[in-house]
C-alpha positions in Angstrom: -3.7 -10.9 -21.3 -5.6 -13.1 -19.1 -6.2 -12.6 -15.3 -7.3 -14.8 -12.2 -10.7 -12.9 -12.7 -12.1 -15.3 -15.1 -8.8 -15.0 -17.2 -10.7 -11.6 -18.1 -8.9 -9.3 -21.1 -7.1 -6.7 -19.2 -7.2 -3.6 -21.0 -4.2 -0.6 -20.2 -5.8 2.2 -17.3 -2.4 3.5 -16.5 0.5 3.8 -18.8 3.8 4.9 -17.1 6.4 5.5 -19.3 10.3 6.5 -19.0 9.7 7.8 -15.6 12.9 8.2 -13.4 12.1 10.1 -9.9 15.2 12.2 -8.1 15.3 13.1 -4.5 18.1 15.4 -4.5 20.9 13.6 -5.7 19.9 10.4 -5.5 18.3 8.6 -8.0 14.5 7.2 -6.5 13.4 5.3 -10.1 15.0 3.7 -13.3 13.6 4.0 -16.3 9.9 2.7 -14.8 7.3 1.5 -18.1 4.9 -0.3 -17.2 0.9 -0.2 -18.2 -1.2 -1.0 -15.3 -4.4 -2.9 -16.1 -8.0 -1.5 -15.8 -10.6 -2.5 -12.7 -7.7 -5.4 -11.7 -5.5 -5.1 -8.9 -2.3 -4.3 -8.7 0.7 -5.4 -6.2 3.7 -3.4 -6.4 6.4 -5.5 -4.1 9.6 -5.1 -3.2 12.3 -4.6 -0.5 12.3 -1.7 1.6 13.8 0.9 0.1 12.9 0.3 -3.6 11.2 2.8 -4.7 7.5 1.4 -4.4 6.2 4.4 -2.1 7.7 6.6 -4.7 6.1 5.2 -7.6 3.2 5.6 -5.9 3.2 9.3 -4.9 4.5 9.8 -8.3 1.1 9.0 -9.6 -0.9 11.2 -7.9 1.7 14.1 -8.1 2.1 14.0 -4.4 6.2 13.4 -4.2 5.3 17.5 -6.0 5.3 18.1 -1.9 8.5 16.9 -1.2 11.0 19.3 -1.2 14.0 18.0 -3.7 12.0 16.2 -5.8 11.9 16.2 -9.2 10.1 13.4 -11.6 10.7 13.1 -15.6 8.5 11.1 -18.0 5.0 10.4 -19.0 2.6 9.4 -16.9 -1.0 8.8 -19.0 -4.3 8.5 -17.4 -7.4 8.5 -20.0 -5.0 10.1 -22.0 -3.9 12.7 -19.8 -0.1 13.0 -18.9 -0.5 13.4 -15.0 3.1 15.0 -14.9 2.6 17.7 -17.4 2.6 21.1 -15.7 -0.6 22.2 -17.4 -2.6 19.8 -15.5 -4.8 20.1 -12.7 -3.4 18.8 -9.7 -6.7 18.9 -7.7 -8.5 17.1 -10.8 -5.7 14.3 -10.4 -5.7 13.6 -6.8 -9.8 13.6 -7.4 -9.3 10.5 -9.9 -7.1 8.7 -7.4 -8.4 7.5 -3.6 -5.5 7.1 -1.6 -5.5 4.7 1.2 -2.3 5.6 3.9 -0.6 3.0 5.6 -1.4 4.4 9.4 -5.3 6.3 9.1 -5.4 9.8 9.1 -9.2 10.2 9.8 -9.9 13.5 9.6 -10.6 16.0 13.2 -14.6 15.5 12.8 -17.4 13.4 13.0 -17.9 9.6 11.3 -20.1 11.4 8.7 -18.6 14.1 8.6 -15.6 12.3 7.4 -17.6 10.7 4.5 -19.3 14.2 3.6 -16.4 16.7 3.6 -14.9 15.4 -0.1 -18.8 15.7 -1.4 -19.8 19.3 -0.2 -16.0 21.0 -1.1 -17.2 19.4 -5.2 -20.6 21.1 -4.2 -23.1 19.1 -3.0 -25.2 21.0 -0.3 -28.3 19.2 0.1 -28.6 17.3 3.8 -31.1 14.4 1.9 -28.1 13.6 -1.1 -25.0 13.7 1.7 -26.9 11.2 4.0 -27.6 9.0 0.9 -23.7 9.2 0.4 -22.5 9.6 3.3 -24.3 5.5 3.7 -23.7 4.7 0.4 -19.6 4.7 1.0 -19.7 3.2 5.0 -21.1 0.7 3.0 -18.6 -0.2 0.3 -16.2 0.1 2.7 -17.9 -2.5 5.4 -18.1 0.8 8.3 -22.2 1.0 7.7 -23.4 -2.0 10.1 -20.9 -1.0 12.5 -21.6 2.6 13.1 -24.9 3.9 11.9 -26.4 4.5 14.8 -23.1 7.0 16.3 -22.3 8.9 13.1 -22.1 11.9 14.8 -18.9 10.7 17.4 -15.6 11.9 17.0 -13.8 10.2 14.1 -10.8 9.5 16.3 -13.5 7.1 19.1 -13.0 4.3 15.8 -10.5 1.0 16.5 -7.5 1.6 14.1 -9.5 -0.4 12.0 -12.3 1.2 11.7 -10.8 4.1 11.2 -8.8 2.6 8.2 -11.9 1.5 6.7 -13.0 5.3 7.2 -10.6 6.0 5.8 -11.4 3.6 2.7 -15.1 5.6 2.5 -14.1 8.5 3.0 -11.9 8.6 -0.5 -14.9 6.7 -2.4 -17.1 9.6 -1.7 -15.4 12.4 -3.9 -15.5 9.1 -6.9 -12.3 8.4 -8.7 -11.3 6.4 -10.4 -8.4 4.9 -9.3 -7.4 3.3 -5.9 -3.5 3.7 -4.4 -3.1 1.9 -1.3 -0.1 2.0 0.8 0.7 -0.2 2.5 -2.8 -0.1 3.8 -3.1 -3.3 6.4 0.5 -2.6 7.7 -0.6 -1.0 11.5 -3.6 -3.1 11.8 -4.4 -6.2 13.1 -5.3 -9.7 11.4 -8.8 -9.3 11.3 -9.1 -5.5 10.3 -6.5 -6.2 7.5 -8.9 -9.1 6.2 -11.5 -6.6 6.0 -9.7 -4.3 4.1 -8.3 -6.6 2.1 -12.4 -8.5 1.7 -13.4 -4.7 0.2 -10.4 -4.9 -1.9 -11.1 -7.5 -3.9 -15.1 -6.3 -3.9 -13.9 -3.1 -5.4 -12.2 -3.7 -8.3 -14.9 -4.8 -10.2 -15.4 -0.7 -10.0 -11.8 0.6 -9.7 -8.4 0.0 -10.5 -6.5 -0.6 -7.5 -2.7 -0.3 -7.0 -1.7 -1.6 -3.7 2.3 -1.2 -2.3 3.1 -4.1 -0.1 5.9 -6.0 1.5 3.8 -9.0 2.4 4.6 -11.3 -0.1 1.3 -13.5 1.0 -0.8 -10.3 0.6 0.5 -10.0 -3.2 -1.0 -13.7 -3.4 -4.3 -13.3 -2.1 -5.1 -10.1 -4.0 -3.3 -9.0 -7.0 -4.3 -9.8 -10.4 -1.0 -8.1 -11.6 2.8 -7.3 -10.0 5.7 -5.8 -10.6 8.6 -6.2 -8.4 10.6 -3.4 -7.7 14.7 -3.3 -6.4 16.8 -0.6 -6.2 14.2 1.5 -7.9 14.1 -0.7 -11.7 11.6 -3.1 -12.5 13.0 -6.3 -11.9 9.9 -8.7 -13.6 6.1 -8.0 -14.1 3.1 -10.1 -15.3 0.6 -11.3 -14.2 0.0 -12.3 -10.4 0.3 -15.7 -10.8 2.8 -16.7 -13.3 5.4 -14.4 -11.1 4.3 -15.1 -8.0 4.0 -18.8 -8.8 7.2 -19.4 -11.3 9.1 -16.3 -11.5 11.6 -15.5 -15.0 14.0 -13.9 -12.9 16.3 -15.4 -10.2 16.3 -11.9 -8.1 12.1 -12.2 -7.9 12.1 -15.8 -7.1 14.8 -15.2 -4.4 12.9 -12.5 -2.3 9.4 -15.1 -3.0 10.9 -17.2 -1.3 12.6 -15.2 1.1 16.5 -16.1 0.3 16.9 -12.3 -0.8 19.6 -11.5 1.3 21.0 -15.2 1.9 24.5 -13.5 0.8 24.1 -10.8 3.2 26.2 -11.7 6.8 23.9 -11.8 9.7 25.8 -9.8 12.8 23.5 -11.2 15.5 20.4 -13.3 15.8 17.7 -13.3 18.5 14.8 -15.7 19.0 11.4 -13.9 20.8 9.2 -17.5 19.5 7.0 -17.3 22.9 7.2 -13.6 23.3 3.4 -11.2 22.0 3.9 -7.7 20.6 5.1 -5.5 21.9 7.9 -7.7 23.4 8.9 -8.7 20.2 9.1 -5.3 19.6 11.8 -4.0 22.3 13.8 -6.8 22.5 14.8 -6.0 19.4 15.5 -2.3 19.7 17.8 -3.0 22.3 19.6 -5.7 19.8 20.0 -3.3 18.0 20.9 -1.0 20.6 24.1 -3.0 20.9 24.7 -3.5 16.7 27.1 -0.6 14.8 25.2 1.3 12.6 24.9 -0.6 9.5 25.4 -4.1 10.9 22.9 -7.4 10.5 19.7 -8.2 13.0 17.8 -11.2 11.9 14.6 -11.7 14.8 12.9 -15.2 14.7 8.9 -14.5 16.1 6.4 -16.9 16.3 4.4 -14.2 16.9 1.9 -13.4 13.7 1.1 -9.9 14.7 5.1 -9.3 15.1 5.2 -10.4 11.4 4.0 -7.4 10.3 4.6 -4.5 13.4 8.3 -6.4 14.1 9.3 -4.4 10.2 7.1 -1.4 10.5 8.3 -0.4 14.0 11.4 -1.4 12.6 11.1 1.0 9.5 10.6 3.9 12.0 12.7 4.3 13.7 14.6 4.5 11.1 16.0 0.9 10.2 16.4 -0.9 6.9 14.6 -3.9 7.1 16.0 -6.4 4.4 13.5 -9.3 4.2 10.6 -10.7 6.3 10.9 -14.8 5.8 9.1 -17.9 6.9 10.6 -20.5 8.2 8.0 -22.7 9.0 4.1 -22.9 10.1 4.5 -20.9 12.8 8.2 -18.9 12.8 9.1 -16.4 10.7 
């Protein structure tokens, strides 16, 4: 099975077998079966609420922390069923580093953020810790920017630098797999590019699974793609084939941004010429005038707004149905 990186054979690293997930009576994942390739980037795409993040949380058992959640099926990694009641969950989470949607540096120095995991796992030698901190800050693409202020508080870094620090911190415990939950959605375009560049380098040594609602990001990064909709796999396969020549009409519609063509639009606002956060403010005002369940269409031409407005809408509890590029400047 060829990947885009030199058309090399894809070896399975994570085998997901008939996985179902529930939050109370609501079924979030339905009979998910897929093989995730080793040392490749697998992108999980689909609209908000389709089960992308839930599937990611099943992989490292973070779903266990949600009250009322339950999962059935098998997730086999290195011959071990991650979902078994007999596994050591700490070992599972060490094996799978997580890069979250928003950076969450620990309330300590830059140095101590990276050294924290290795210390917990028994490394005490100062020289060895120094080498680990430098190694993973370099891998995270942050060393040159912070090497002269390693004792400074991590929360003094920019949000983009904090996300790269979280990447370095996650790698310092030497996982096999990197899970990324929309890791650039809170970042500016330059910081997003930094993260994407690091992920492309890291796939030589790690299996990477990234949840993204950004089709263009999937096109830039992915070797393999899984398209979810309403908790089910619509289509899966080699990224170039799925994204350029999808077999399923729903995948084609999602990629082309025509996914919600049959949804009635109740109101349209044009915020072209405005920069964030004004686009977001205007969108909130427009939504305030709409009844629950109505659909708002927002037109923007600020590149930052393409990411920030949907993220802000979701954070406020609204459902983002689609993000579509109209032309070279407008979304």
